[in-house]
C-alpha positions in Angstrom: 0.7 4.6 -17.6 0.2 5.4 -13.8 -3.1 3.6 -13.3 -4.0 0.2 -14.8 -7.4 -0.5 -13.4 -9.3 -3.7 -14.1 -13.0 -3.7 -13.5 -15.3 -6.4 -12.1 -19.0 -6.9 -12.6 -21.1 -5.6 -9.8 -22.5 -9.1 -9.2 -19.0 -10.7 -9.1 -18.7 -13.2 -6.2 -15.3 -13.3 -4.5 -14.1 -16.7 -3.4 -11.2 -17.3 -0.9 -10.3 -20.1 1.4 -10.2 -17.9 4.5 -13.3 -16.2 6.0 -13.9 -12.7 4.8 -16.6 -10.0 4.5 -17.1 -7.9 1.4 -18.1 -4.3 2.1 -18.4 -0.8 0.6 -17.6 2.6 2.0 -18.9 5.8 0.4 -16.5 8.8 0.0 -17.5 12.4 0.7 -17.8 13.0 -3.1 -20.0 10.0 -3.6 -17.6 7.3 -4.8 -18.5 3.8 -3.7 -15.4 2.0 -2.6 -15.2 -1.8 -2.5 -13.1 -3.7 0.0 -12.5 -7.1 1.6 -12.1 -7.8 5.4 -10.4 -11.1 6.2 -10.8 -12.2 9.8 -9.1 -14.8 11.9 -9.7 -16.0 15.4 -7.6 -14.3 18.1 -5.8 -12.2 15.6 -2.4 -10.5 16.3 -3.9 -7.3 14.9 -4.9 -6.1 11.5 -3.1 -5.2 8.3 -4.5 -2.3 6.2 -3.2 -3.0 2.7 -2.9 -0.5 -0.2 -2.2 -2.4 -3.4 -0.2 -1.6 -6.6 -1.3 0.1 -9.8 -2.9 -2.9 -11.6 -5.4 -5.6 -10.9 -8.4 -5.7 -8.5 -9.5 -7.4 -5.4 -10.0 -10.8 -6.9 -6.2 -10.9 -7.4 -5.1 -8.8 -4.5 -7.3 -10.8 -2.1 -5.0 -13.7 -2.8 -1.8 -11.6 -2.3 -2.8 -10.6 1.2 -3.3 -14.3 2.3 0.3 -14.2 3.6 -0.8 -11.9 6.4 -3.8 -14.1 7.2 -1.4 -17.0 7.5 0.5 -15.0 10.0 -2.7 -14.7 12.0 -3.6 -11.1 11.1 -7.0 -9.7 10.0 -6.6 -7.9 6.7 -8.5 -5.1 5.0 -7.7 -4.4 1.4 -9.6 -1.9 -0.7 -9.9 -1.2 -4.4 -9.1 2.4 -5.6 -11.5 4.4 -7.6 -12.2 2.8 -11.0 -10.7 -0.5 -9.9 -12.9 -3.7 -9.5 -16.3 -2.6 -8.3 -15.2 0.8 -7.0 -16.6 3.9 -8.6 -15.4 7.5 -8.8 -13.0 9.6 -10.8 -9.3 9.1 -10.2 -7.9 12.3 -8.7 -5.0 12.8 -6.3 -6.6 14.5 -3.3 -9.7 12.2 -3.2 -7.4 9.1 -3.3 -5.7 10.3 -0.1 -9.1 10.8 1.5 -10.3 7.4 0.4 -7.2 5.8 2.0 -7.9 7.6 5.3 -11.5 6.5 5.2 -10.5 2.9 5.5 -8.2 3.7 8.5 -11.2 5.3 10.2 -13.3 2.2 9.4 -10.7 0.1 11.3 -10.8 2.4 14.3 -14.4 1.2 14.9 -13.1 -2.2 15.9 -9.4 -1.9 16.5 -7.1 0.2 18.6 -4.3 2.0 16.7 -1.6 -0.1 18.4 -3.2 -3.1 16.6 -3.1 -1.5 13.1 -0.2 -2.2 10.6 -0.3 0.0 7.5 1.1 -1.7 4.4 1.7 -0.3 1.0 3.0 -1.9 -2.2 4.4 0.2 -5.1 1.7 2.8 -5.9 0.1 2.0 -2.6 3.1 3.1 -0.7 2.3 6.7 -1.1 -1.2 6.2 0.4 0.2 4.1 3.2 2.7 6.7 4.0 0.1 9.4 3.9 -2.2 7.5 6.3 0.6 6.7 8.7 1.6 10.4 8.7 -2.0 11.4 9.7 -2.5 8.8 12.4 -0.5 6.7 14.9 -0.6 3.1 13.7 1.6 0.3 15.3 3.9 0.3 12.2 4.3 1.2 8.5 5.6 -1.3 6.0 6.5 -0.2 2.5 7.3 -2.6 -0.4 9.1 -1.0 -3.3 8.2 2.6 -2.4 8.9 5.6 -4.6 10.3 9.0 -3.4 7.7 10.8 -5.5 5.9 10.1 -8.8 8.0 12.9 -10.3 11.1 10.9 -9.4 9.8 7.7 -11.0 8.7 9.5 -14.2 12.0 11.4 -14.6 13.9 8.1 -14.2 11.7 6.5 -16.8 11.9 9.3 -19.3 15.1 11.2 -18.5 15.2 13.3 -21.7 11.7 14.8 -21.1 10.7 17.5 -18.6 8.0 15.2 -17.2 7.5 17.1 -14.0 5.9 19.9 -16.0 2.9 17.9 -17.2 2.3 15.3 -14.6 -1.3 15.4 -13.2 -0.3 13.3 -10.2 2.8 13.9 -8.0 2.4 11.6 -5.0 5.2 13.1 -2.8 5.8 10.1 -0.5 8.9 11.9 0.8 6.8 14.6 2.3 4.6 12.2 4.1 7.4 9.9 5.4 8.9 12.8 7.4 5.7 13.1 9.5 5.4 9.4 10.4 6.1 8.7 14.0 5.7 4.9 14.1 8.4 2.3 13.1 8.9 2.0 9.4 10.1 -1.1 7.4 11.2 -0.7 3.8 11.6 -3.7 1.4 13.3 -3.0 -1.9 15.1 -5.0 -4.6 18.3 -3.8 -6.0 17.3 -4.8 -9.6 13.9 -3.1 -9.6 13.6 -1.4 -13.0 10.1 -0.1 -12.4 10.8 1.9 -9.1 14.6 2.1 -8.8 16.2 1.1 -5.6 17.6 4.6 -5.2 14.0 5.8 -4.3 14.2 3.8 -1.0 17.7 5.0 -0.4 16.6 8.6 -0.6 13.5 7.9 1.5 15.6 6.2 4.2 17.7 9.4 4.6 14.6 11.2 5.8 13.8 8.7 8.5 15.3 8.7 12.0 17.7 5.7 12.3 16.0 4.3 15.4 12.6 4.1 13.5 13.9 2.5 10.3 14.3 -1.1 9.3 15.6 -1.0 5.7 15.7 -4.5 4.2 17.7 -4.6 1.0 17.0 -7.5 -1.3 20.0 -8.2 -3.6 18.8 -9.1 -7.1 15.2 -8.5 -6.2 13.0 -6.9 -8.9 9.7 -5.1 -8.6 7.5 -8.2 -8.6 9.4 -11.0 -7.0 10.2 -9.7 -3.5 7.6 -11.9 -1.7 9.4 -15.0 -3.1 12.8 -14.1 -1.5 14.1 -15.4 1.8 15.0 -11.8 2.8 11.4 -10.7 2.5 9.9 -13.7 4.1 12.3 -13.6 7.1 11.8 -9.9 7.4 8.0 -10.1 7.4 8.1 -12.9 10.0 10.3 -10.9 12.3 8.2 -7.7 12.3 4.8 -9.4 12.4 
């Protein structure tokens, strides 16, 4: 229920309107991780995007076009078991994979050019990476306080914390982030309740936080709202 990976044939050919490079990075435990690097001329910086719990790069490559249109380079990677990426899905290796792509960016960008972005499941990896480094800013779309919190809200009558294999404590990472943080969350999100962002916001110093509440927004429609679009324009 946590991960909903979709695979792609190894010979699958990506097609997008904007110029991009497909590449792979190898993790320390041998997983081969697939990613896309979109590039524009005279970019304003680069967005490192950690996607949600379903789909693969053929679909997420389309989602990140909004950043390309704002004149940013973008790197988006597929988690283990997603798309063409290999490897067993385990919590600690997932964090290391996320950091691996930040280090890839450091070969060609300075940290003050890097925007770390996470959506839903990807918010915990984005928060982790931002806590370990010094990017320009961190943007979280529908983040969760921890996976324990989401599971308990989803199944309130069961002691789900006792048997979860993954915990993803975003709240621990967020307290170690030094850069500005923007949170987008819809008030009608039934997948990751709005209260998750309210709790996270209480752990962030007020001068670092830009909390954009989207009235009536749900888990999957934030990008279509004027609040999200104006907010993204203003911070990027």
